[in-house]
C-alpha positions in Angstrom: 8.0 96.7 122.8 7.4 97.3 126.5 6.1 94.3 128.4 3.3 94.7 131.0 2.2 92.8 134.1 -0.6 90.5 132.7 -2.1 89.8 136.1 -2.6 93.4 136.7 -4.0 94.1 133.3 -6.3 91.1 133.5 -8.2 92.7 136.5 -11.0 95.1 135.7 -11.5 97.5 138.5 -14.8 99.5 138.5 -14.1 102.2 141.1 -16.0 105.4 142.1 -19.5 105.6 140.6 -20.1 108.2 138.0 -23.4 109.1 139.6 -25.1 108.1 142.8 -26.4 104.5 142.7 -28.0 102.2 145.2 -25.7 100.3 147.5 -26.2 96.9 145.8 -25.4 98.5 142.4 -22.3 100.2 143.8 -21.1 96.8 145.2 -21.7 95.3 141.8 -19.5 97.9 140.2 -16.6 96.9 142.5 -16.9 93.2 141.8 -13.7 92.1 140.2 -14.1 91.6 136.4 -11.4 90.4 134.0 -10.5 88.0 131.3 -12.9 85.5 132.9 -15.6 87.6 131.3 -14.0 87.2 127.8 -14.0 84.4 125.3 -11.6 84.2 122.3 -13.8 86.6 120.4 -15.8 88.7 122.9 -16.1 90.2 126.4 -19.2 91.2 128.4 -19.0 93.4 131.5 -22.0 94.0 133.8 -21.7 97.8 134.2 -24.4 100.5 134.4 -24.8 103.2 131.8 -21.9 105.6 131.7 -18.6 106.4 130.0 -15.7 103.9 130.5 -12.0 103.8 129.8 -10.9 100.5 128.3 -7.3 99.4 128.2 -6.5 96.3 126.3 -3.2 94.3 126.1 -2.9 92.7 122.6 -0.7 89.9 121.5 0.2 86.3 122.1 2.8 83.6 121.4 2.1 83.8 117.6 1.7 86.8 115.4 -1.6 88.5 115.9 -3.8 91.2 114.4 -6.7 92.5 116.5 -9.5 95.0 116.2 -12.2 95.9 118.8 -15.8 96.8 118.2 -18.5 97.1 120.7 -22.2 97.7 121.6 -24.1 98.2 118.4 -21.3 97.5 115.9 -19.2 100.5 116.8 -15.6 100.4 115.7 -13.6 101.2 118.8 -10.1 100.2 117.9 -8.6 99.7 114.5 -6.8 96.5 113.6 -3.5 96.4 115.4 -0.7 93.9 114.4 1.6 92.5 117.1 4.7 90.4 116.5 4.9 86.9 118.0 5.8 86.9 121.7 5.2 90.7 122.0 2.5 92.7 123.8 1.0 96.1 122.8 -1.3 98.2 125.0 -4.1 100.3 123.5 -6.7 102.4 125.2 -10.0 104.0 124.2 -13.1 105.5 125.9 -16.6 104.1 125.2 -20.1 105.4 125.9 -22.6 102.8 127.3 -26.2 103.7 127.2 -29.8 102.4 126.7 -30.8 102.2 123.9 -27.3 101.2 123.0 -27.7 102.1 119.3 -30.3 104.3 117.6 -32.3 106.4 120.2 -35.6 105.0 118.8 -34.3 101.5 118.3 -34.0 98.4 120.4 -32.6 98.7 123.9 -29.8 96.2 123.2 -27.9 94.2 125.8 -27.3 95.8 129.3 -23.7 96.4 130.2 -20.6 96.8 128.0 -20.1 94.3 125.1 -16.9 94.2 123.2 -16.1 92.0 120.1 -12.6 91.0 119.1 -12.0 91.0 115.3 -9.2 91.2 112.9 -7.3 88.5 111.0 -5.8 86.9 114.1 -7.3 88.3 117.3 -5.3 87.9 120.5 -6.3 89.5 123.8 -3.8 89.1 126.7 -5.4 91.5 129.2 -8.1 94.1 129.7 -8.9 96.8 132.3 -12.1 98.8 132.4 -12.7 101.8 134.7 -15.3 104.6 134.8 -14.0 107.6 132.8 -13.4 110.6 135.1 -12.3 113.3 132.7 -13.5 112.2 129.3 -14.8 114.7 126.8 -17.8 113.7 124.8 -18.6 114.1 121.1 -22.4 113.9 120.7 -23.7 113.2 117.2 -27.1 114.5 116.0 -28.0 113.1 112.6 -29.8 110.6 110.4 -29.2 107.1 109.0 -26.0 108.2 107.3 -24.5 109.0 110.7 -26.1 106.5 113.1 -25.1 103.3 114.7 -26.7 101.0 112.1 -27.9 97.7 113.7 -27.1 95.3 110.9 -24.8 94.6 107.9 -24.1 95.8 105.3 -25.1 99.3 106.6 -22.9 101.6 108.6 -23.1 105.3 109.5 -19.9 107.4 109.6 -20.6 108.1 113.3 -20.4 104.4 113.9 -16.9 104.3 112.6 -15.6 107.6 114.2 -14.7 106.1 117.7 -11.8 104.1 116.2 -10.0 107.3 115.4 -10.2 108.5 119.0 -8.0 107.7 122.0 -8.7 107.5 125.7 -10.3 110.7 127.0 -12.5 111.3 124.0 -15.7 109.3 123.3 -18.6 109.4 120.9 -22.2 109.4 122.0 -24.0 108.7 118.8 -27.6 109.9 119.0 -28.2 109.9 115.3 -31.3 108.1 114.2 -32.6 106.7 110.9 -35.2 108.7 109.1 -34.9 111.9 111.1 -35.1 115.4 109.8 -34.5 118.7 111.6 -38.3 118.8 112.2 -38.6 115.3 113.8 -35.3 115.5 115.7 -36.7 118.5 117.6 -40.2 117.2 118.0 -39.5 113.6 119.2 -38.8 113.5 123.0 -36.5 110.6 122.5 -34.1 112.7 120.4 -33.0 116.3 121.2 -35.0 116.5 124.4 -33.0 113.5 125.6 -29.6 114.6 124.2 -29.7 118.2 125.5 -29.6 117.4 129.3 -26.6 115.1 128.8 -24.4 117.8 127.3 -21.7 119.1 129.6 -19.6 122.2 129.2 -16.9 121.7 126.6 -18.6 118.8 124.9 -18.8 118.9 121.1 -22.1 118.3 119.4 -21.9 117.6 115.6 -25.2 118.2 113.8 -25.8 116.6 110.3 -29.4 116.7 109.3 -30.7 117.1 105.8 -31.4 113.9 104.0 -34.9 113.6 105.3 -35.8 117.3 105.2 -37.3 116.6 101.8 -40.4 118.8 102.4 -39.0 121.3 104.8 -39.1 124.9 103.5 -36.0 127.0 103.8 -37.2 129.2 106.7 -38.1 126.2 108.8 -34.9 124.4 108.0 -32.8 127.5 108.9 -34.8 128.1 112.1 -34.4 124.4 113.2 -30.7 124.6 112.8 -30.6 127.8 114.8 -32.7 126.2 117.5 -30.3 123.2 117.7 -27.3 125.6 118.0 -29.0 127.6 120.7 -30.0 124.5 122.7 -26.5 123.1 122.6 -25.0 126.4 123.7 -27.5 126.7 126.5 -25.9 123.7 128.1 -22.3 124.9 127.5 -21.7 122.6 124.6 -19.9 123.5 121.4 -22.1 123.1 118.3 -20.5 122.1 115.0 -22.6 122.1 111.9 -21.9 119.4 109.3 -23.2 119.6 105.8 -24.6 116.2 104.6 -22.7 113.5 102.7 -23.4 113.5 99.0 -25.6 111.0 97.3 -23.8 108.9 94.6 -25.7 110.4 91.7 -23.5 111.1 88.7 -24.1 113.4 85.7 -23.0 112.1 82.3 -19.8 114.1 82.6 -18.8 112.3 85.8 -19.6 115.2 88.2 -22.1 115.3 91.0 -23.5 118.8 90.2 -27.2 118.0 90.5 -29.9 118.4 93.1 -30.1 114.7 94.0 -26.4 114.4 94.7 -26.1 117.7 96.5 -29.1 117.5 98.7 -31.3 120.2 97.2 -34.9 119.2 98.1 -38.1 119.3 96.0 -38.8 122.9 97.2 -35.5 124.0 96.0 -33.9 124.3 99.5 -30.1 123.9 99.2 -29.4 122.2 102.5 -25.6 122.5 102.4 -25.9 126.2 101.4 -28.3 126.9 104.3 -26.1 125.1 106.7 -23.1 127.1 105.6 -25.1 130.3 106.0 -26.3 129.4 109.5 -22.8 128.5 110.6 -21.4 131.8 109.4 -24.2 133.8 110.9 -24.1 132.0 114.3 -20.3 131.8 114.4 -20.4 128.1 114.6 -17.6 125.8 113.2 -18.5 124.1 110.0 -17.4 120.7 108.6 -18.3 120.9 104.9 -18.7 117.2 104.5 -20.7 117.8 101.3 -17.7 119.4 99.6 -15.3 116.8 101.0 -17.4 113.8 100.0 -18.2 115.3 96.6 -14.5 115.7 95.8 -13.7 112.1 97.0 -16.6 110.5 95.1 -15.9 112.3 91.9 -12.2 111.4 92.1 -13.1 107.7 92.5 -15.5 107.9 89.6 -18.6 105.9 88.7 -17.1 102.5 89.3 -14.6 103.2 92.1 -17.2 105.0 94.3 -19.6 102.0 94.3 -17.7 100.5 97.2 -18.2 103.6 99.3 -22.0 103.2 99.2 -24.1 100.1 99.1 -24.6 100.1 95.3 -23.2 96.6 94.8 -25.2 95.1 97.7 -28.5 97.1 97.6 -28.3 99.5 94.6 -28.3 102.1 97.3 -26.5 105.4 96.5 -27.3 107.1 99.8 -26.2 104.8 102.6 -22.6 103.8 103.1 -20.8 100.5 103.5 -18.5 99.8 106.5 -15.7 100.8 104.2 -17.4 104.0 103.0 -18.4 105.0 106.5 -14.9 104.5 107.7 -13.5 106.7 105.0 -16.1 109.4 105.7 -15.4 109.2 109.4 -11.7 109.8 108.6 -12.7 113.0 106.8 -14.6 114.1 109.9 -11.5 113.3 112.0 -9.3 115.3 109.7 -11.6 118.3 110.0 -11.8 118.0 113.8 -8.0 118.2 113.9 -7.6 120.9 111.2 -10.0 123.2 113.0 -8.5 122.5 116.4 -11.8 121.2 117.7 -10.2 118.3 119.5 -6.6 117.9 120.9 -4.2 116.2 118.6 -3.1 113.8 121.3 -6.6 112.4 121.6 -6.9 111.4 118.0 -5.4 108.4 116.0 -4.0 109.5 112.7 -2.7 106.6 110.7 
């Protein structure tokens, strides 16, 4: 493996500001930061909100295996094994914002926080710079998508960043308990997301689990409103049907209203989402179909680990493992539909 200059990589250079900032703040951004800001298990960088490229040099004298997470439990880099005495460089792009997790949640810690995990973590160097050309993937969704603040919960959007390389980041604005109605009406949600969308950004929308009393006309209109609002800013909307609930029939299938997100009014959320996508010429990720197929293939017992059945008797929310698997399905669809460049995605 190629060896790198550790002194160079141990220096974190924060260069030209992403937006205009006061002189003292600009000076702070140029203050040299490096491994002195890291412990054996974590790093903290005093940077303002923005999008940052992070390059890490992994490895040490002994065999190592390192993963990187950050902010509110976001998985940013999958576990990477490095042989003894070798070094391996990896890069990713991370979104830093306030609140750092759910839009209606706690503000979190200012700056960029990274956590080193894996069976034998070893960080030899790190470099953080403001991202100049990163494309953003915004996520609009509910608790099955969001950056969940605590174990054992995890949304698939929380696990998606680990599948992306430098130049493509995730801005997860999914929020627990939200429906299409509340996401549009709460000023902390779509009214906050929409001005941030830049031309070419993807915006994935998965809202259904909490539209339990939303009639079909309203649900359809709300999806159309979200699509129009995204396009107004030059963004590219992608409609995502909801993940299934783990609710089996006696024959081992999920062909029932609870599993397939048909609400008490008889509104078939996945079907309406598919219809809106077709009518509005919007890309569709049919996550309902993908997760249904996977859960049925795993069966009653095997699928328990995808959800939080063992921990909470919860058949709606996913474990870290399940969220990672579901994020992989989203990654696969983004690639299959050519929504993101292949070179910006980790596959394996």
